[in-house]
Structures are given as C-alpha cells and as structure tokens.
N, C-alpha and C positions, 0 to 999 in steps of 0.2 A: 664867091657866092653872088648870085644874081640879086637884083633889087627885090623881087617878089619874096624870096626866101628870107632875106634880111628883114623885110617888113613883117612877114609872118612871125619870125622869132621875136621881134620887138613887141608885137601884139600879145603873144603868149607870155612874155615876161611881165607885161603890164597887167594882164588878167591874173597871173600868179601873184603879183604884189597886191592887187585889189582883193583877191580871195584870202590871202594871208592876213591883210588888214581887217577884213570882215570877220574872219575866224578869231583873231586876236581880240577884236571888239566884243564878240559874243562871250569869249572866255572871261574877259574882264567884267562884263555886265552880270554874268552868272556868279562870279565870285563875290559880288556885292549884294546878291539877292538875299531876301529874308531867310530862306532855308539854310544859307551858308553862313549867316552872321552868327558869331559865338561871343560869349562873354569870356574874359580872360580866365575867370574861375572855372569855366568849362574846358578851356584849352589846356590849362595847367591845374588839374585838380589836386587838392592837398590831401594828405594822409589823415589829418585831424580836422574836426569841425571848428569853425570860427563863428563869432557872433553874427556876422553878415550871412551865414549859411542857414540860420534858423528859419527864416521866412520861406525857404524853398523846400523844407522838410515835411514829411507826413505829420499829422496832428499827434500821433502817438507812435513811439518806437518801442520795440521789444528787445530787451538786453539779451544777447546771445552768448556773451563771454565777457570776462574781466581779466585782462592780461597786464603784467608788469612789462612796460616797454622802455627802453633807454631813450632819453631826450637828448637834444643838442648839447646840453650842458653836462652830459654824461651821467646824470642821475636817472634812476628808474622811477616811473610813475604809473599808477593804475590807469588803464584805458578801457573804456566801455566799448564793446563791439555790439552791433545791432543786426537783426535779421533783415530789416528793410533797406539798409543803406551800406555802402562800403566804408565810409569814413568812420573813424572812431572818435570818442570824446575823452580827452584827457581829464582825469578827475583830480581836482584840488581838494583841500580839506572841506571847503563849503559844499561841494558837490557830494562828497562822501557822507558828510553829515546829513544832507538831504536824503540820500539813499537809505541811510540808517533809519531815518524817520519814516520813509515810504514803506520799506520792507520789514522793519522791526528787527533787523539783524545787522550786526557789524561784520559778519562773515560774507565776503564778496561773492562766494559761490551761491549764497542765498538770494542774490540779486538777479540771477539768471532767470529769464522768462517773465520778469516783472515788466509791466508796460509804464513808460514814463512819457512826459511831454517836456519839451525844451522851450524856454522863452529867454528873451534878452533882458537882463537887468543891468544895473550899474555897479561897478567895482571901484573902490578907492584904493589906490596904490601909490605910496610915496607922494601924497598930495595931489595926484592926478586922478581924474574920474574917466573911466573908459567902459565901453560896453562889454558885458560878460555873459556867458551862457549859464542859465540857472536851470534847475531841475525841479519838477513837481510831479505828483502822481497823475497818471493819465486818467481822463474821465472814463468811468466804467462803460462798457459796451452796452448800448441800450437794447433792452428786450423788445420784441415786437409787441405793439399795442393790442393787436388782435391776432388770434392764431391763424395759421395758414389753412386754407379750405381743404377739406378732405373729400376726395372723389368717392361718391357713393354710387354703387351700382344701381341700375334701374331695378324695380321690384321684380320684373319677370326674370331677371338674371340671378336672383337669389336662389340657390339650390336648397331643397327641403329634404 
C-alpha cells in the first residue's frame, strides 16, 4: 500500500472512532434523561398494593371484583380488584370489617361497584408499628352547583 492510501485508512478509522464515541455519548446522555428515568416500583410493578403506593392512586377506586387468591404462605385471602388500576388489595380482617361497615353487607359480592378511598394508617404487629393501607367510604360525587345551560332556539325559529 502506498502512503496516501494508508493515511486515508487511518483517517477513516479515526473518524469512525470519533463517530462511535459521539454516538455512545448521545445514547448514555439519553438514557439518563428525565423521560427515561423510572422508579423501581415502575420497573418492577407488584401484583398487590403496598402502603407506599397509596399516594399515587386516584382519590376513589371502584371495586370490580373480590377474588380468593393464594398467597406466598399457601393460604387463600380475599383480594379486591378495581376498575381504575391493575393492582389488587389483599383484604385482612380489618379491611373486611371496614367494607362491611361501608357497604352494609358481609357478602363480598355486595361490595362490587362500591367506591372506596384508601389511606395509610399504622398497624401494630408483634410489638412493631408499620404503615398499613386502610379503607374508608369514598366521598360522594358532587352534583353540579348550577345546571348546564340549555340552548334555546331564537324566536323566529320556533315553528307555530
């Protein structure tokens, strides 16, 4: 190979490295941009709600179903399913008692389509205090304070 060809090949290799480094830098800067940042809870969503999830939920949830699902310990527990979110809420005795109070029924099928709100309370368990999801009745949907305007036709448009 002559010197000109060797020099040209070296220049192309240098440009290729620079382009590759520039591209890699752009990829790295994009992967740390705000739109690509995720919380671990978003990367690995759980099947059931946890106390730390409550702040991210709608103010009211509508119960779509109540299912008995097996837990890690092999026991089956009731799980509330909702129209608004994918995650379910495992029901312990405290939550079931709250649902009985809210719905007036101890029959789980009667809980369907009831709107509830979740909030975080404290639970004592074996001497330890930890956050726990609690249930209360959702605030009623507010009626409009004034009626919607009715479009009235002009007088000349009224047929006689």
